Every structure is written in structure tokens, then in C-alpha cells.
C-alpha positions as CSV (number, residue, x, y, z in Angstrom):
1,M,47.9,-34.7,110.1
2,A,51.0,-36.0,108.4
3,R,54.1,-33.8,108.4
4,G,54.7,-31.8,105.2
5,S,51.2,-32.5,104.0
6,H,49.2,-29.6,102.7
7,L,45.8,-29.0,101.3
8,A,45.8,-28.6,97.5
9,Q,43.6,-25.8,96.4
10,A,41.3,-26.7,93.6
11,P,41.8,-24.5,90.5
12,P,39.2,-22.0,89.8
13,P,36.5,-23.1,87.4
14,A,37.3,-22.2,83.8
15,A,35.6,-19.0,82.7
16,R,32.9,-19.6,80.1
17,D,33.0,-17.7,76.8
18,S,31.0,-14.5,77.1
19,V,28.4,-14.0,74.3
20,D,26.7,-10.7,73.6
21,W,23.4,-12.1,72.4
22,G,22.0,-8.6,72.1
23,A,24.7,-7.5,69.7
24,R,24.2,-10.6,67.6
25,T,20.5,-10.0,67.4
26,R,21.1,-6.4,66.3
27,T,23.6,-7.5,63.7
28,T,21.2,-10.1,62.3
29,A,18.3,-7.5,62.1
30,Q,20.6,-5.1,60.3
31,E,21.7,-7.7,57.8
32,S,18.1,-8.7,57.2
33,A,17.1,-5.1,56.6
34,R,20.0,-4.6,54.2
35,Y,19.1,-7.9,52.4
36,T,15.5,-6.8,52.1
37,R,16.5,-3.5,50.6
38,F,18.8,-5.2,48.2
39,V,16.1,-7.6,47.0
40,T,13.7,-4.7,46.6
41,V,16.2,-2.7,44.5
42,M,17.1,-5.7,42.4
43,K,13.4,-6.4,41.7
44,R,12.9,-2.9,40.5
45,A,16.1,-2.9,38.4
46,L,15.2,-6.3,36.8
47,L,11.7,-5.0,36.0
48,I,13.1,-1.8,34.4
49,S,15.7,-3.9,32.5
50,A,13.0,-6.3,31.3
51,I,10.8,-3.4,30.0
52,A,13.8,-1.8,28.3
53,V,14.6,-5.1,26.5
54,L,11.0,-5.6,25.4
55,L,10.8,-2.1,24.2
56,A,14.0,-2.5,22.2
57,V,12.8,-5.8,20.7
58,L,9.5,-4.2,19.5
59,A,11.2,-1.0,18.3
60,Y,13.7,-3.2,16.3
61,S,10.8,-5.3,14.9
62,L,8.9,-2.3,13.7
63,V,11.8,-0.5,12.0
64,P,11.8,-1.0,8.2
65,R,15.3,-2.4,7.4
66,R,15.8,-0.5,4.2
67,Q,15.2,3.0,5.7
68,G,18.0,4.7,7.4
69,K,15.9,7.3,9.3
70,V,13.2,5.8,11.4
71,V,12.0,7.0,14.8
72,I,9.6,5.3,17.1
73,D,8.1,7.2,20.0
74,V,6.3,5.1,22.7
75,G,4.0,6.3,25.5
76,K,4.0,3.2,27.6
77,V,4.9,-0.5,27.3
78,G,2.9,-3.3,28.9
79,S,1.8,-6.9,28.5
80,L,-1.5,-8.2,27.2
81,A,-2.2,-11.9,27.0
82,N,1.6,-12.6,26.9
83,D,2.1,-10.2,24.0
84,L,4.1,-7.0,24.0
85,T,1.9,-3.9,23.8
86,M,2.7,-0.3,23.2
87,T,0.5,2.7,24.1
88,R,0.4,5.6,21.7
89,P,3.1,4.3,19.3
90,R,4.3,6.7,16.6
91,L,6.3,5.3,13.7
92,T,8.0,7.7,11.3
93,G,10.1,6.7,8.3
94,L,11.0,7.2,4.6
95,D,9.8,5.4,1.6
96,D,12.1,4.2,-1.3
97,S,12.1,7.7,-2.8
98,G,12.9,9.4,0.5
99,N,9.3,10.7,1.1
100,P,8.2,10.7,4.7
101,Y,5.4,8.8,6.3
102,V,4.0,8.8,9.8
103,I,1.9,6.1,11.4
104,T,0.2,6.6,14.8
105,A,-2.2,4.4,16.8
106,D,-3.8,4.2,20.3
107,K,-2.1,0.8,20.8
108,A,0.1,-1.7,19.1
109,V,0.2,-5.4,20.0
110,Q,3.2,-7.4,18.7
111,D,2.5,-10.7,16.9
112,P,4.0,-13.5,19.1
113,R,4.7,-15.6,16.1
114,N,6.5,-12.9,14.2
115,T,8.2,-10.0,16.0
116,R,8.2,-8.0,12.7
117,R,4.4,-7.7,12.7
118,A,2.0,-5.8,14.9
119,L,-1.7,-5.2,15.3
120,L,-2.6,-1.5,15.5
121,V,-5.7,-0.1,17.1
122,N,-7.2,3.3,16.0
123,V,-4.7,3.8,13.2
124,N,-3.8,7.0,11.4
125,A,-1.3,7.0,8.5
126,D,0.0,10.1,6.7
127,L,2.0,9.7,3.4
128,T,3.7,12.8,2.0
129,E,5.4,13.5,-1.3
130,K,8.1,16.1,-0.3
131,K,8.8,17.7,-3.7
132,Q,5.2,18.5,-4.7
133,G,3.9,18.6,-1.1
134,T,1.1,16.2,-2.0
135,W,-0.2,14.0,0.8
136,V,-2.7,11.2,1.6
137,S,-4.2,10.6,5.1
138,L,-5.9,7.4,6.1
139,S,-7.7,6.4,9.3
140,A,-9.2,3.1,10.4
141,P,-10.2,1.2,13.6
142,T,-7.6,-1.5,13.2
143,G,-4.6,-2.3,11.0
144,N,-1.9,-4.9,10.5
145,L,1.7,-3.7,10.1
146,D,4.3,-5.9,8.3
147,A,7.7,-4.2,8.8
148,D,9.5,-6.6,6.5
149,A,7.1,-6.2,3.6
150,H,6.6,-2.4,4.3
151,K,2.9,-3.0,4.2
152,L,0.0,-1.7,6.2
153,Q,-3.4,-3.4,5.9
154,L,-6.3,-1.3,7.2
155,H,-9.7,-2.7,8.2
156,G,-12.8,-0.5,8.0
157,P,-14.6,1.6,8.1
158,I,-11.7,3.4,6.5
159,A,-11.5,7.1,5.5
160,V,-9.0,8.3,2.9
161,Y,-8.3,12.0,2.3
162,S,-6.0,13.6,-0.2
163,D,-4.6,17.1,-0.5
164,N,-6.6,17.8,-3.7
165,G,-9.9,17.6,-1.9
166,Y,-11.0,14.0,-2.5
167,E,-12.2,11.6,0.2
168,I,-12.8,7.9,-0.1
169,H,-14.6,5.5,2.2
170,T,-14.2,1.7,2.1
171,M,-13.8,-1.3,4.3
172,L,-10.4,-2.7,3.3
173,A,-7.2,-1.0,2.1
174,N,-3.7,-2.2,1.5
175,V,-1.0,0.6,1.9
176,D,2.3,0.2,0.2
177,L,4.5,2.3,2.4
178,A,7.6,1.9,0.2
179,N,5.8,3.4,-2.9
180,G,3.0,5.6,-1.5
181,I,0.3,3.6,-3.1
182,V,-3.1,2.6,-1.6
183,R,-5.2,-0.2,-3.0
184,G,-8.8,-1.0,-2.0
185,P,-10.2,-4.3,-3.2
186,R,-13.7,-3.7,-1.7
187,Y,-16.7,-1.5,-2.6
188,V,-15.7,2.2,-2.4
189,R,-17.6,5.4,-2.4
190,G,-16.3,9.0,-2.4
191,Q,-16.5,12.6,-3.4
192,G,-14.4,15.5,-4.4
193,P,-14.3,18.8,-6.2
194,S,-15.5,17.2,-9.4
195,G,-18.5,15.2,-8.0
196,T,-19.4,11.9,-6.3
197,M,-18.3,8.4,-7.2
198,W,-18.6,4.8,-6.3
199,A,-17.1,1.5,-7.7
200,D,-16.1,-2.1,-6.8
201,S,-12.5,-1.2,-6.1
202,F,-9.8,1.5,-6.4
203,W,-6.2,2.3,-6.2
204,L,-4.5,5.6,-5.4
205,D,-1.1,6.9,-6.2
206,R,0.0,9.7,-3.9
207,G,2.9,10.9,-6.0
208,K,0.9,11.1,-9.3
209,R,-2.2,12.5,-7.5
210,L,-4.2,9.8,-9.3
211,I,-7.3,7.9,-8.2
212,V,-8.4,5.0,-10.4
213,L,-11.8,3.3,-10.0
214,N,-12.5,-0.2,-11.2
215,G,-15.7,-2.2,-11.7
216,N,-19.3,-0.9,-11.9
217,V,-18.1,2.7,-11.8
218,H,-20.7,5.4,-11.3
219,M,-19.9,9.1,-11.2
220,T,-21.9,12.3,-10.8
221,I,-20.1,15.3,-12.2
222,F,-20.9,18.7,-10.8
223,P,-21.7,21.3,-13.4
224,G,-18.6,23.2,-14.4
225,A,-16.3,21.0,-12.3
226,L,-14.3,19.7,-15.2
227,K,-13.7,23.2,-16.5
228,K,-12.4,24.2,-13.1
229,E,-10.1,21.2,-13.0
230,K,-8.6,22.1,-16.4
231,T,-7.8,25.7,-15.3
232,R,-5.8,24.6,-12.2
């Protein structure tokens, strides 16, 4: 062996990076769980927001623009054939003279072509004259509400009742919500304290407590009824 020679020691192998795969797996699982919860919460929040927006749109569409006091109560909002539907809607408002009216239905379906119109199912409409306390109540299987025109068209069989004891039955009626007037262009029959009646058409003014019959009018007057009417 040569003088001064020495054996060089080989350097120790470089240490490899230590990786805690278990910790990484746990972190990934926690992140995944948090992300899943986040997605679930966001889905619910978006659904609630969407329903709120749809409800606001329909409520806005059914509010008559000229009335300052209108309230819509809704039981439930859903979707039917891509249309917005409301369960148990209740529309209250005032006519041009400040007299209240209330419209209720089992269901309302918004017209997709005009958000200011809606189809009502099992409709009830109450029109009241606040000074004299007179009222007219109407019910029908279906109706079409036009919020812009302040009109409600009812499709029969329709029943109309008034506070002075008269009732009318017909198949079509147009309700002027702004003026408290009901017009029926179809055959009508009815009865009241004075007797029975039928005609080709009618119109009714809630404020004037007036019923007008037109075309082929037939009436049967009860004995003594007119005398009783005069004494009221």
C-alpha cells in the first residue's frame, strides 16, 4: 500500500423526503367532505332564492298598478308545465273608489306569455262597497285574471250572490274590479225576495244595488213582494 494513501469513505446516501401519505389522505377526505357540504348548502340556497324570485315575479304581476294597498298571500309555489303556480293564492285590493275586493282560488297558474295574467282554479271573488256595506260574491270553477286591465273573467257554472238576497246563475261573467260591475253576456236565471227571473244577459252594479236583465226577460213576482220592497 502506498505511503500516505488512505481509503476515502463514501458519503452516506442522501436521505429521501419523508411523506406522510396517511395525513394527506385524511386531509383530502376532509376537504372532500367540506366541499360536499358546501355544494349541498349552495344547492338549497339557490333553490330557495329561485323560489323567492319566482314568487316575487308573480306577486308583482298580479298587483294592480293603480292601487296602493294590495296584499297577496300564498300557500305554496311550484312549477307546472314550465309555468309558475301558486297554491291557495289570496289577492286583496281596492277599486278606483277605495272599496275593497278579495279574490281567492285553490290554484293560480301564470300565463307564460304575459306575466300580468293568470289562470285561477276554483275562484271566489268578493266585492264590497264600504260606505253602504253592500257586497257581491261570485264563485266559479275557473277564471282569468288580467291585472293590467283590472278584469276577472269567470267561466261557469257561475253563482252570484248579493247582500239584498238575490242570486244569479250563468256560464260566463266579466268582473270589472275597478268599478264593482259584473256583466254576464250569456243566458242567466236567478231568484230573489221579489220572485224568479231569467233572461239572455245581465249586468249588476254593486254600489247601486242594481240588477239589469236584457233580452227575452221573464219574471215571476211573488204576491206582495213589490209592496215589501217599497217599505224597505
